[in-house]
C-alpha positions in Angstrom: 0.0 0.0 0.0 1.0 3.6 -0.4 1.7 5.4 2.9 0.7 9.0 3.2 2.9 9.4 6.3 6.1 8.6 4.4 8.8 11.0 5.4 7.4 11.6 8.8 9.1 10.0 11.8 9.1 7.5 13.3 8.3 6.1 9.9 7.9 2.5 11.0 5.4 3.4 13.8 3.4 5.5 11.4 3.4 2.8 8.8 1.9 0.5 11.4 -0.7 3.2 12.2 -1.8 3.3 8.6 -2.0 -0.5 8.3 -4.2 -0.7 11.5 -6.4 2.0 10.0 -7.2 -0.5 7.2 -8.5 -3.0 9.7 -11.9 -2.4 11.4 -11.2 -2.4 15.1 -14.1 -1.0 17.0 -14.9 -2.4 20.5 -16.0 -6.1 20.3 -14.5 -6.2 16.8 -10.8 -6.6 17.7 -10.2 -10.2 16.4 -8.7 -9.0 13.1 -6.4 -6.4 14.6 -5.3 -8.9 17.2 -4.4 -11.4 14.4 -2.4 -8.6 12.8 -0.4 -8.3 16.0 0.0 -12.0 16.4 1.3 -12.2 12.8 3.6 -9.2 13.5 5.1 -11.0 16.5 5.7 -14.2 14.5 7.4 -12.3 11.7 9.8 -10.7 14.2 10.4 -13.7 16.5 8.7 -12.1 19.5 7.2 -14.1 22.3 3.4 -13.7 22.1 0.3 -14.8 23.9 -3.3 -14.1 22.9 -6.2 -14.9 25.2 -9.8 -15.7 24.4 -10.8 -12.0 24.6 -8.2 -11.2 22.0 -5.9 -9.4 24.4 -2.3 -9.7 23.1 0.7 -9.8 25.4 4.3 -9.7 24.0 7.7 -10.1 25.7 11.1 -9.2 24.4 14.4 -9.7 26.3 16.5 -6.7 27.3 19.1 -5.6 24.8 22.7 -6.8 25.1 23.9 -6.3 28.7 20.4 -5.3 29.9 18.8 -8.8 30.0 18.7 -9.1 33.8 17.4 -5.6 34.5 13.9 -5.1 35.9 11.3 -5.2 33.1 9.0 -2.4 32.1 5.3 -3.0 31.1 4.0 -0.7 28.3 0.3 -0.8 27.6 -2.5 0.5 25.4 -5.7 -0.7 23.9 -6.5 -1.8 20.4 -10.2 -0.8 20.1 -11.4 2.6 18.9 -14.6 4.6 19.3 -16.6 4.4 16.1 -18.2 7.8 15.5 -19.0 9.4 12.2 -20.7 12.4 10.8 -24.4 11.9 10.0 -23.7 12.5 6.3 -20.7 10.2 6.1 -21.2 6.8 4.5 -19.0 4.4 6.4 -19.4 0.9 7.8 -17.1 0.5 10.8 -17.4 -3.3 10.5 -15.7 -3.5 7.1 -14.6 -0.2 5.7 -11.0 1.1 6.2 -10.5 4.6 7.6 -9.8 7.3 5.0 -6.7 9.1 6.3 -5.3 12.4 5.3 -2.7 14.9 6.5 -3.6 18.5 7.0 -1.3 21.2 8.4 0.8 18.6 10.2 -2.1 16.7 11.7 -3.2 13.2 10.8 -7.0 13.0 10.4 -9.7 10.7 9.1 -12.4 11.9 6.7 -15.8 12.1 8.4 -15.0 9.5 11.1 -13.0 9.1 14.3 -9.3 8.5 13.6 -8.5 5.9 16.3 -5.4 7.7 17.6 -7.1 6.8 20.9 -5.4 4.3 21.2 -3.5 3.3 18.1 -0.8 5.7 19.3 0.2 3.2 22.0 -0.2 0.2 19.8 2.2 1.4 17.1 4.7 2.8 19.6 4.9 -0.6 21.2 5.2 -2.4 17.8 8.1 -0.1 16.8 9.9 -0.7 20.1 9.5 -4.5 19.7 10.5 -4.6 16.1 13.7 -2.6 16.3 17.0 -4.1 17.3 19.0 -0.9 17.5 17.6 0.4 20.8 19.0 0.0 24.3 16.2 -1.2 26.6 15.4 -3.4 29.6 13.2 -6.4 29.1 9.9 -5.3 27.5 6.4 -6.5 28.3 3.8 -5.0 26.0 0.1 -5.5 26.6 -2.4 -4.7 23.9 -5.9 -4.8 25.5 -9.4 -4.9 24.0 -12.8 -3.4 24.8 -11.3 -0.5 26.8 -13.8 1.9 25.4 -16.8 -0.1 26.6 -15.8 -0.5 30.3 -12.1 -1.7 30.3 -13.4 -5.3 29.7 -10.1 -6.5 28.2 -8.1 -5.3 31.2 -10.5 -6.9 33.6 -10.3 -10.2 31.7 -6.5 -10.4 31.3 -4.6 -12.8 33.5 -2.2 -10.4 35.2 -0.2 -13.2 36.7 1.6 -13.2 33.3 3.0 -9.7 34.1 6.3 -9.6 36.0 7.0 -5.9 35.6 6.5 -3.5 38.6 6.6 -0.4 36.4 3.8 0.4 34.0 3.9 3.0 31.2 0.3 3.4 30.0 0.1 5.4 26.8 -3.6 6.1 26.7 -3.2 9.7 27.7 -1.8 13.0 26.8 -1.2 15.6 25.6 2.6 15.7 25.3 4.2 17.4 28.3 1.8 16.0 30.9 2.1 13.0 33.1 -1.1 11.7 34.6 -1.2 10.6 38.3 -4.8 9.4 38.8 -8.0 8.6 36.9 -11.7 8.1 37.6 -13.6 4.9 38.0 -16.8 4.3 36.2 -20.3 2.9 36.6 -22.9 2.4 33.8 -26.6 2.4 34.3 -29.0 0.9 31.7 -32.6 2.1 32.0 -35.4 0.3 30.1 -38.8 2.0 29.8 -41.5 -0.2 28.5 -43.4 1.1 25.5 -47.0 0.6 24.5 -48.1 1.3 20.9 -51.4 2.7 19.7 -52.6 3.6 16.1 -51.2 6.8 14.7 -53.4 9.8 14.7 -53.0 13.5 13.9 -50.0 15.2 12.2 -46.4 14.2 12.4 -43.4 16.3 13.5 -39.6 15.6 13.2 -37.1 17.2 15.4 -33.3 16.8 15.0 -30.5 18.2 17.2 -27.5 18.9 15.1 -24.2 20.8 15.1 -22.9 20.0 18.6 -19.2 19.3 19.1 -19.7 16.3 21.4 -16.5 14.9 22.9 -15.1 12.4 25.5 -17.5 12.2 28.4 -14.6 12.3 30.8 -12.0 14.8 29.5 -14.6 17.2 28.0 -17.5 17.0 30.6 -16.3 20.2 32.4 -16.4 22.2 29.1 -20.2 22.6 29.3 -20.7 21.0 25.9 -24.3 20.5 24.8 -25.8 17.1 25.2 -28.2 16.3 22.3 -30.4 14.0 24.4 -30.8 16.5 27.2 -31.5 19.3 24.7 -34.1 17.2 22.9 -35.7 16.3 26.3 -36.0 20.0 27.0 -37.7 20.7 23.7 -40.1 17.9 24.2 -40.8 19.0 27.8 -41.8 22.5 26.7 -44.0 21.1 23.9 -45.7 18.7 26.2 -46.7 21.5 28.5 -48.9 23.0 25.9 -49.6 20.2 23.3 -50.7 16.6 23.3 -47.5 15.0 22.0 -47.0 11.3 21.4 -43.6 10.0 20.5 -43.0 7.6 17.6 -39.3 7.2 17.8 -36.4 8.6 19.8 -32.8 8.0 18.7 -29.9 9.9 20.3 -26.2 9.2 20.8 -24.3 6.0 20.1 -21.5 5.5 22.7 -21.7 5.4 26.5 -18.4 7.3 26.8 -19.1 10.1 24.2 -21.2 13.2 24.8 -24.0 12.7 22.3 -23.9 15.2 19.3 -27.2 14.3 17.6 -30.7 13.2 18.6 -33.7 12.5 16.3 -37.3 12.4 17.4 -40.4 11.6 15.3 -43.7 12.5 17.1 -47.4 12.9 16.5 -49.7 15.8 17.6 -53.2 16.9 16.9 -53.2 18.6 13.5 -54.4 21.9 15.0 -51.5 21.9 17.5 -48.7 21.3 15.0 -48.0 25.0 14.4 -47.9 25.7 18.2 -45.4 22.9 18.7 -43.1 24.3 15.9 -43.2 27.7 17.6 -42.2 26.2 21.0 -39.4 24.2 19.4 -38.0 27.3 17.7 -38.3 29.3 21.0 -36.3 26.6 22.8 -33.7 26.5 20.0 -33.1 30.2 20.4 -32.7 29.9 24.2 -30.3 27.0 23.9 -28.3 28.6 21.1 -27.8 31.7 23.3 -26.7 29.5 26.3 -24.2 27.6 24.1 -22.8 30.5 22.1 -19.4 30.1 23.7 -19.1 26.3 24.3 -21.1 24.9 21.4 -21.8 27.6 18.8 -22.7 25.3 16.0 -25.9 24.0 17.7 -29.1 24.0 15.7 -32.5 22.3 15.9 -34.0 21.1 12.6 -37.8 21.0 12.5 -39.8 19.2 9.8 -43.6 19.3 9.6 -45.5 16.3 8.3 -42.6 14.0 7.6 -43.2 10.3 6.6 -44.3 8.1 9.5 -45.5 4.6 10.3 -49.0 3.6 11.4 -48.4 3.7 15.2 -47.3 5.9 18.0 -46.5 5.6 21.8 -49.6 5.8 24.0 -49.9 9.3 25.6 -49.0 8.0 29.1 -45.8 6.3 27.8 -44.8 9.4 25.9 -45.3 11.7 28.9 -43.4 9.4 31.3 -40.5 9.0 28.9 -40.2 12.8 28.2 -40.2 13.5 32.0 -37.6 10.8 32.7 -35.3 12.1 29.9 -35.8 15.6 31.2 -35.0 14.8 34.8 -32.0 12.5 34.3 -28.8 14.3 35.3 -26.0 15.3 33.0 -22.7 17.1 33.5 -20.4 17.8 36.4 -21.7 16.6 39.8 -18.7 17.3 42.2 -15.4 19.2 41.8 -12.2 18.5 43.8 -11.5 20.8 46.7 -7.8 19.7 46.6 -6.8 19.7 43.0 -8.0 22.8 41.1 -10.0 22.1 38.0 -10.4 18.3 38.7 -13.8 16.8 38.3 -14.5 14.3 41.0 -17.9 13.0 39.7 -19.9 13.5 36.6 -22.7 11.7 34.6 -23.6 11.5 30.9 -27.0 10.7 29.5 -25.2 9.0 26.6 -27.6 7.0 24.5 -31.4 6.9 23.9 -32.7 4.2 21.6 -36.2 3.1 20.7 -36.7 -0.7 20.4 -39.8 -2.7 19.7 -41.2 -2.9 23.2 -39.1 -0.4 25.1 -36.9 2.6 25.0 -33.4 2.0 26.4 -31.4 4.9 28.0 -27.7 4.4 28.7 -26.2 6.5 31.5 -22.5 6.6 32.5 -21.1 7.9 35.8 -17.5 8.7 36.4 -16.0 9.3 39.8 -12.6 9.0 41.6 -14.7 8.4 44.8 -16.4 5.1 44.9 -19.1 6.0 47.4 -20.1 9.1 45.4 -20.2 7.0 42.3 -22.4 4.4 44.0 -24.8 7.0 45.5 -25.4 8.7 42.1 -26.1 5.3 40.6 -28.8 4.8 43.3 -30.3 8.2 42.6 -30.6 7.4 38.9 -32.2 4.0 39.6 -34.7 5.5 42.1 -35.7 8.1 39.5 -36.1 5.4 36.9 -38.4 3.4 39.2 -40.7 6.4 39.6 -41.4 6.4 35.9 -42.0 2.7 35.6 -38.6 1.8 34.2 -36.3 -1.1 35.1 -32.6 -0.6 35.6 -29.3 -2.5 35.8 -25.6 -1.7 36.2 -22.8 -2.4 33.8 -19.1 -1.6 33.5 -18.3 -0.9 37.2 -14.5 -0.3 37.4 -12.1 1.1 40.0 -10.3 4.4 39.8 -6.6 5.0 40.2 -5.7 7.1 43.2 -2.8 9.6 43.3 0.4 8.4 45.0 2.7 11.2 46.2 5.9 9.1 45.8 6.7 7.4 42.5 10.3 6.6 41.6 9.3 5.8 38.0 7.5 9.1 37.6 10.6 10.9 38.8 12.7 9.1 36.2 10.3 10.2 33.5 10.3 13.8 34.7 14.1 13.8 34.7 14.3 12.5 31.1 11.8 15.0 29.9 13.6 17.9 31.6 16.9 16.7 30.0 15.3 16.5 26.5 13.2 19.7 26.5 14.4 21.9 29.4 10.9 21.9 30.6 9.1 20.3 33.6 6.5 17.6 33.0 3.1 18.9 34.2 1.5 16.6 36.8 -2.2 16.1 36.1 -5.1 14.2 37.5 -7.9 13.4 35.0 -11.5 12.6 35.1 -11.4 10.0 32.3 -11.3 6.3 33.0 -8.0 4.4 32.4 -7.1 0.8 32.6 -4.4 1.7 35.2 -7.0 1.4 38.0 -7.6 -2.2 37.0 -3.9 -3.1 36.9 -3.2 -1.3 40.2 -6.1 -3.2 41.8 -4.5 -6.5 40.6 -0.8 -5.5 41.2 -0.8 -3.2 44.2 2.9 -2.4 44.1 2.8 -1.3 40.5 4.4 2.1 39.9 2.4 3.8 37.1 3.0 6.6 34.7 0.7 7.4 31.8 1.3 9.8 28.9 1.0 10.3 25.2 1.4 12.7 22.2 -0.8 15.6 21.4 -4.1 14.5 19.9 -7.4 16.3 19.9 -11.1 15.5 19.4 -11.1 12.0 20.9 -14.4 10.1 20.3 -15.5 12.5 17.6 -15.0 12.8 13.8 -12.8 15.8 14.5 -10.1 13.6 16.1 -6.6 14.4 14.9 -3.0 13.5 15.8 -0.2 16.0 15.7 2.7 14.3 13.8 5.5 16.5 15.2 4.3 15.7 18.8 4.1 12.0 17.8 7.8 12.1 16.9 8.9 13.9 20.0 7.1 11.4 22.3 8.8 8.6 20.4 12.2 10.2 21.1 11.2 10.5 24.8 10.4 6.8 24.8 13.8 5.8 23.3 15.6 8.0 25.9 13.5 6.7 28.8 14.2 3.1 28.0 17.9 3.8 27.6 17.9 5.6 31.0 16.3 2.6 32.7 19.4 0.6 31.6 21.8 2.9 33.6 
């Protein structure tokens, strides 16, 4: 294949990036990319183990004279978040990503890029493939299903790991070192639905133009949530009109702030004009509120669109609208110790209409386990009040800050030597696999970092190629330093 990154460095790592981009590798679809890694290991004579989940673990002896040094574990995940623009035709189960370079940034056309976390994957591959580097014994773990609740990390047999130092590369931007991360708890709400024959006039409402973003790293930016905005529109219409829903479809990933939401509804014909007026009024209000944080927001309204022969019963519609309207979204608690750190947040991530029910997916993040559990209970109690069932999924631990870290100090010294600058210590609200590994290996000394990449979990995702090279140079220097 022809590589668009030819001439950029490290050329081998970027070549691997482009090859992975040709392989569909969304969460739960990692078998093909894991086989690519297994084949890579075989071609380079690298010890390799793959488990039934398709986690891949590789080990390489230390370079000459460094064979008996303490090993280092480097880790990242192979799955990506599959998000695309509404007007982009792309099947994430079979289509390759369409990469392009623009002003020094690597991007994908109309879809997520998958730099989260192909960055880590290709860095590890390049380190393993090269024989000209000085390094201690390497243990490289390529996990799966990170984006859907760290399932690969939970399922991996950590007894295979001998290293006591972990460099997780699912973070960034360049120049920052992360020292803690939030745990998570998902809540699935199922609201039973009862159909009646369609009557009246139809109305389509579509929330568009929102930025979206990662529900951990972007939650404090006051980005608009398409599901909450739609609930607000429906709530205001319901106050003055007899609205019955036909379909609700918003968001697609539990860890992404939803950017779009579509509703098809029925109203008495003589109330259609009133409903349109109310919708436009709410659009103006929300647009003014989001003028700084989400200026592209718009609400599309279509009168009398095509519809089926049925609609939700009035009671079902009213309860669902109220439930969506009252479910929480955004920052819940801020840290009083670390300025700017979110301690707890919640995302009304996905709303989907199925044959007999509407399913709402919520996701809570918190560094504090008791706050996380209590918010989960609040959501479940609210769901019960509106006749909905509920269940938990993806409950995972956080990674707490440790003041003393010998490995972190080594990383800080190397970065200072290379750049003349200090690494910035940062705690994040996003979930990382580090918490799972720390829970399994309590004496693990953890550092996590990565290159400059922006727009994770959105079609605007992009990777800065100059930063990618600088972080590679840091890795090479770090491994050499660990041999001294």
